[in-house]
N, C-alpha and C positions, 0 to 999 in steps of 0.2 A: 301671869298677866302679859299681854302682848306688848311689844315695843313700838307698835304703831297705834295711835289712839284716835278715836273720833272726837269731834268737838266736845269739850267737857260739859257735863250737865251741872247746873248750879247746885243741885242738891248734894253733889259729891264734895262740895267745898264748904268751909265754914262761912256763915253769913258775914257780910261786911260789918265791922264793928266788933267781931270776936277776936280777941287778941291772944298771942302766943306767950305763954309763960316761959321764963328763962332768965339767964344771967344778964342778957342785954335788954335794952328798952323794948317795950312791947311793940309788936309789929302787926299792923292790920293785914288781914288776909282777904283781899277782894277776889272776885271771880277772875280766872285766867281765860282770855279769849284765845282759842286755838283754831288753826285751819284744818280742814279735813286731811287725814293722812299724815299729819305731823308726827315725827318720832317721839317716843315717850320722854327721852332724856331732854329733848328740845323744849318740852313743856316746862321742865324744871329750869332750864336756862332762861326761858322767857320770863318766868315768874321772878327769878333773881334780877334779871335785867330791868324789868318794869319797876321793881321795888327800889332799885338803886336810882333809876332815873327820876322816880317820884320823890326821892329824898327820904324814903321810909327805911332804907338800909344804908348805913354809912360805915366808914372805917371803924373797926372794933366791935361792930354788932355781930351777933351770932345768928346763923341760920337755924331753923328748927332741926331737931334731931332727925336722922335718916328715916326712922319709922314714921314719925309725925309728918314729915314733908311728903312722904309717899302717900300717906292716907289723905292729906289735904288735897293733893293734886291728882289723886286716883291713878297713880303710876306704880310700877314695881320699885322695890328698894334697889334692885340692880340698875334701874334707870336713874335713880337719884345718885347712886355711886358713880355712874358714867358721867353724869352732869358735873358732879363735884370734881372728878379728875380733869374734865375739860376746863373748869374754872381755875383749878390749881395751875394748869399749864399756862393759862392766860395771866396768872399772877393776881387774880381777883380775890381768891380765898386761900386760907391755909387751914389745915386740919391737924388737930392735936388729940391724943388719947388722954382721957381723964375727965373728971367731973369738975364743975365750977367754972369760973371765968376763963381759966386757961385751957379748958377742954373744948371739944366740939369743933365746928367749922366756923371760922371767923372771916368777915370781910376785911381785906387788907388794902393798903395803898398799892396800886399797880407798880411794881418795880420797872424802872426805865428799860432794863434789858428785855423784859417780857414784852413791853409795848414795841420796842424796836424790832424784836424777832417777828412779831405778828405783822408789822408794817413791811418789813423786808419780804416776807413770804407773799403777802398780798400784792405788793408792787411787782414782784418778780413773776407771779403766777397769773396776774390779771391780763397780761399781754397788752399793756397800755402802749400806744404808739410812742416810740422813743422821742419824737419831737415834743410830745406832751410832757414826758418825764423831764426833758431838758428844760422846758419852760418853768416847770415847778421848781426844779433844782436851782435855776437862776434866781427865782424870787426868794427862796429860802436862804440861799447862800449869800445873797446881797444883804439880807437882814442880819445874818450871823456875822458877816465880816464887819458891817458897820458897828454892831454892838460890841464885837470883840475888840475893836479899836479903843473902846471906852473902858471895857471891863477886864481885858486880859491881864492875868497876874504874871509875875516873873516866872512862876512854874509853867504856866501856859506857854509863854514865849520860849522857854527852854525846851519844852516838848516839841514845839514846832521846829525850832532850830535843829534839834537832834534828827528829826525826820528829813529835813532839807539836807543835812550833812550826809545822811545815809544815801539819799537819792543822788548826791554829787559823786558818789563812788563810781569811777569809770567801769568797774567790773561788775556792777550790780546787774542781776538778770532782770528780765522784763516783768516776771511775775512778782518779784520782790519790790521792784519799782512801783508797780501798780498797787501793791498792798500799802506801801508808804504813802503813795499819792492819796489813796482813800483815807488813811489815818490822818494825813495833814488836813484834809478838808473837814473831817470829823472833829479834830482837835480845835480848829478855828471855831467851829460851831459850838463846841463845849465851852470855849473861852467867852462866848457871848453872854453866858449867864442865863440863857433861856433854855430850859430843859426840853420843852416841846420842840423848839427849833432844832436843838441838837439831835433829838431822837428821829425826827423826820428827815433831817439831813443824812444821818447815818443810815437810815433805812433806804433812802433813795440812792445814795452813793453805793451802798452795799449791793443793792439790786442791779446796779450797772457795772459792778466789778468784773463779771465774766464777759459781758459784751465789750467792755473796754479792753480787757486782757486779750480777747480774741483778735481785736484790731491791732494791739501791740505786737502780737506774735506774727502777724502777717505783713507787718510794715517792712518794706524794703528800705525805707528812708529813716529807720530808727535813729541813726547817728545824727540826723538833722532834727528830728522831732523831739528827742529826749532833751537836748539842750534848751529848746524853746520852752518846753514844759518847766524845766528848772528855773529859767528866767522869770516865767510867769509866777511861779510859787515864791521866788525871792522877792518879787515886787509886791505881792500881796502881804507877805510877812513884814516887809519894811513899812508898809502903810499901817498895818495893825500896830507894829511896835512904836511908831511915832504918834499914834493916836489919831490918825487921819481917817475917819470913818467913811467919808464920801469917796476918797480915793480907793480905800480898801474894797468898798462895794463895787465901784466901777471896774476895778482891775479884776475882781472875781468874776463878774459877768463877762468881761472881755475874754478872760482865760477859758471859761467853760465853753463859750460859743466857738472861739477860735480853735480850741483843742478838739472839740467834737467835729467841727468842719474838717480839720486836718485829718483826723482819724478816719472819717467817713470817705473823704475824697481819695486819700492815699491807700486805703485798704481795698483789695480786690473784691468785687461783688460776687 
């Protein structure tokens, strides 16, 4: 069977209202609309995506068996396996060997690290203008800093403090400083108690790690820039620690904008 398929004929699918038997709740199998030339495994991905968005598949539900899904969608079993591997990489499903509720391919809650990885890759590869990335970063990190001032735990504050102390080391190299800088911003976002804000912040900051590091490495004024970055981080930390959300948000925006301006102006073009 080819890995490129024409639009699916409705006679190749179960009629609407025909349900799949299995250990999970019955799932209706409506017709899948496909564009000409779509690859076979994408038919499977589309079917799963549509069922999830329609609320017909949820966490803990099982997908039909490989053979059954291939028959339903008129694709090869190899195409089904390729789609399942893609879904596993995204953290959408897990597969287990065996019969019964514990076996087969099951919809899972997407782990945050899987979502963050996808976001990082798409932000980094999509070639968004850096100005646009900075604006989104400002909006996200203002929110995170404000919420962190209310929700940060003693452990969160200790983690931030450790990172600041590491960055205070006069002998720290620029790459390690950049890694700690990234970790500090992600730690503030994690302390906000908003998982989505944390993952988006991590994705965007990670996508900018190399552009920022490139500018760090070419700075002639590092001995002036590094202390200014340290002072900014200390001020943000102090505002979060004392519970001043408004100040934490304002200081975070000021830091992001001024740091990027300094790195952009000071770095050779």
